[in-house]
N, C-alpha and C positions, 0 to 999 in steps of 0.2 A: 832313075830307073821306075815305073809303076808297077804297083805292088798285085802279087797275081794272086786272083780270089776265086777258090772252087765254091760251086753253089751244090749242096749233095739231096736236093728235091726242087720239084716244080716250082716256080716261081715267079708273081705274075712280071708282067713286061715291065709293065712302067714303074718298080721298083727298081727292075735289071738293065734298064733304062742310066736311073737314076748311079746306079755303083759302076755303072761302064765310063762316065762320067774322069773316073779318077782310080777304076782299075779294070787292068786288065779279067775278065771273069770265064772260067770254064765250066761247065755243071756236069756232073758226074751222079746221075741220077742215083741212089737207094744204092750204093755201092755196099758190099757184101763186107767185111772184117776185110779181107782177104786183098781184093781189091783194094782197098785204103790205104793199107796197107804199103804199097807198091807205088799210089800215086802221092800220098801224100806230104812229100819229102818238097814236091817242087812251088808249094804256096804256101806265101804271105798271112793269109787268111781265110777261113774256112765259116758260109753260115751253115748252122744242122738245123733240121728238125726232130723231134721225137723220136721220126723211124730210123733217126741215125746212129749208129752204138758207136761209140768214141771211147774206145776203152783204150789202158795204157798201153799197150802192143803196138795201139797204133799211134799214140801220142809222143811214142819212145822212138817214129820215127820222123816224126815232124820235126824236122832237123833247121828248115829255116821259119816253122809256125808260128804266128808273133799271138794273134789272135784264134778265135772259138767263141761266132754270136752265134747264143743259141734260138730258134725260134719259136720261143714256147715260155712260158712264164719256169718251168720245172725244167732241170740242170740233171739230175737221176741216169742219164746218159750217158754222161759225158764222166770220166775220169780226173773229178777236177785237183785233185789231192796231187796225180803224175803231173796235170797242166802246172800246177804250182811250181812242182820240181822244176821244168825245166823253162819257167819265166811264162808261159803263157797262158794270156789275159784271157779269162773266160764271162763273156757276158750275157745277160738272160734280157728279155720286157718284162715289163711291169706294170699294172696299172691296165693294160690294153683288153685284157679279157674279163675283168672281174663281173661287170656288167653280166655281160653274156653266159658265164659258168655259172652266177646267182643262179637269173635266172632258170635257167636249166637246171637248175636243185629243186625250184620251189615244184619245174615242172613233174619231173621225177618225182617229187616226194607228193603231189594230187594224182599222178598214175600208178600212186603203190595205193595209198588209201582208199580212193575209189574205183581200184580195178581197172581203168582204160585201158590197158594194153591187154589185161584180158578179156576184157571184154571187145575188144576189136577183132582177135582168134577167135573166140566162140562166136559173135555171129559170122563171118568170113567161112566160118568151117561149116554153116547153114546148120547149127544146134539150136536155131530160137523158132520155137515151134509154141509157145505160146508167152505170155508175159506171166503166168503162173511160173515158170521153168525160171523166166528172171527171179522175178519177187518172193521166191521159197528158195532159189539156188544160193543167190548175193545175197548174204547175210550180214558176211561179216566188215560191210562199206562203213568205214567213217569220213568224217569231216575233219582239215586239218583247221579250221577254226577250234577256238576255245582249247586248242592243245596247249603243252608244252613243250616249247622247241627247244632243246639244247645243241648249240652251236662248238665241235671244237678246233678250232683255230680262228682267231679275231683277227685277220689281215684284213686285206681288200675286200676280197671276194667274203671273207665269214662276216663283215660287217654291210655288204651289198644285202645278202640271203638274211639278216637279222633285220634289215629296211622295209625287204619283200615281206615276210613272216611279219612283222609286227602290223601290217597292213592287212594280211590275214586275219588279224582277233587272235595273235597268239601270243604266251609269255617267253620273254624269251630269255635260256639259260646260257653261260658259255663259259667254256676256256681256254685261254690261253696263255704261252710263256710269261704273259706280263697282262696286267689291269690293263683295257682299253678307256680310259673315262668319258671321250669321244663319246664313243660307242652307248656307255649307259645313259650319260645325257640323253642322248639325241632316241633313242626307243626306250630306253627303262631298260634294257638288259641288269643282269645279275650276272656279278661275276662269281663262280663257286669252285671248289676242289674238284679234277675231274670226274673221281669214284661217283661225285656229291650228282653233277651232273646227267651224271649215265643213271644214277639209281631215280633222278627225282622227272627225268625230261617222259613226255610221252613220243617224240618222237628224235633221234641226235643224228647231227648229220653231221660227216666228216668233212671240214676244209685246210685240213692239214698238211705241209709238204711231205715231201720222202726223205728224212734221214735216218741215223744210225739209231737216234733217241726214238722219233716212233715211227719204228720198225713192230709190225703190230700188236700196236696201243691197245684194238680190238683184240684182247685174246679170249680164252676159255673162259678166262677167270671174271676177265670183263661183259662177256658177253650173258653170264650168270646175274647182271645185274638190270640185262637188257631183259627179261622176262618181258612177254606179255609186252613188249614196246614195238618202237617200228626205226630202222636203222637205215640210212643214204651218204650213197662213199661218193664226193666228185673232187678226192683232193689225189690219194694215189693208190694203187690195188696194194702194196706191201704193210698198208696200214691196218690190214684187216687178216687173221688170221684164217683163211677159206678153209682148212679142215672142217675145225673147228667153229665155225660157222653154219655149216652145211648142217653139221651135226644138231646145231639149236635149232636149226630150222627142221629138220626131218622130225627130234622131238619135240616139235611144236613149241617150242619154248621162245625163240624170235616169231613176233603172229610177222614181218614182211623185208625185206631185203632191197634195198632202188640202190644200183651201180653203175659209174658209166666206167669203170676203171679194174682190174685183173691184177692179181699175185703177177701172171705172166701173159702177156700179147703176142700177137695176137689169139682170141681165144676161139676155138673149132671147137669144141667138147668140153664138158663143165656138168659137174654134178647136179649145179645149180639150173639148171636146162629143164630137170624134172619137174621140176618148182612153178609151174606158172602161175600159181592161186597166189603167191608167196612175194614172187621176183618181178621186178621188173629192169631189165637187162640190154645197157645200150654200149656197142665200142669206144670208148673212150674218144668221143667227136664235143664234149662238154661247150670249148671252145669255140667252137666250128662255125660260125657264122658271117658272112660275107662285111660287115663291120669290121669287127673282131679282129680278120686277117690280116687285112690292109693292114688298119694300127699297127698288129703284129710286126708288117712286114717291114713295114719301113720304120719302124726302130730298131729291129734286126741289123739292117742296112744301116742307119745313122749309125748305133753304137761299135759296130767292126772301124767306121772310119774314125768315129770320135780316139779309139785305139791307136791305130794309125796315125793320126794328125798329134799323139804325143800326150792325149789328155786321157783324165781318167772319168769313162762314162760313171754314171749316179746308180745304174748299173751293175756295177762288176760283182765279181761272186766271191773271186778269192782274194779280196783285198790284201795278203797277203804280198800277192803277186809284186804287186808295187817295189818291196824291199829287195826280193833276188834279183828285180827286173823293171829297173826305174823308168817309167812313160817314156823318158828323150830314150831312151836304147830302143825303143820297139817304133819311135816315129820316121814315117814314108812319105809320108804328105806334106 
């Protein structure tokens, strides 16, 4: 019997055709949790985007499900613990987003320090009445060149950011769960304890995943260490205590904040909207490039098929599931 696979978002036709060679495919586009609870019991595999929530209440209804393939590097929208308990393999994509996200992180940093997005709104609003208006009002503009850039998280994305920032004439400091001798040798990155990175850097870039350990890693206490500095977040919104962040901006302690992610998404109203000079805000699309999306889709399909062939992909998130349900027990292809 051919596996039955649900795709919960709009996937490119080339990828769908590849998947249809091996499985019966049904699209259930952006279902609610209640809708998914009603249908999930019909499927052997599912491919989901970060916009598709996959909580325990859905997983407990997944009687046939063998694999959840995430069309993303992050997987905090899946209850991995519940999936593991039921012997469901959870996979992610890896590597394909690194260059796109790193490029975006640099773009956010430049836009923040050089006030590019503010200036765009300024000129569109018809406020440019003279050169004096600009030269007298835009005095807090700074270059990235010559700054100390602290990177929290030195995985593939952190390393790609470090390479770009080094090329811009900066000094790289970093903190990660483990030392990364390769990037230290390549760009002269200096490993330091977390608080030292915050204290010594001019710009801090967050490139960490969302885990219980990284939740609000930037809190009120650590924001004190960032007084007079810039913060950029291309990791996850939960890395930052947003209430404490807003307070730091309002009190003039944090020079600026650029982010592609928020604690609760999507965002339609936020206290940060009032601070146009000090912030650059984008709607969680750092990895959204034509090249990255295509590569990510192929990997998501390949991960799903690998599990259904009774093999273990390198990008398996919950490796302990192998003991609960060995690969040969999920093999359908």
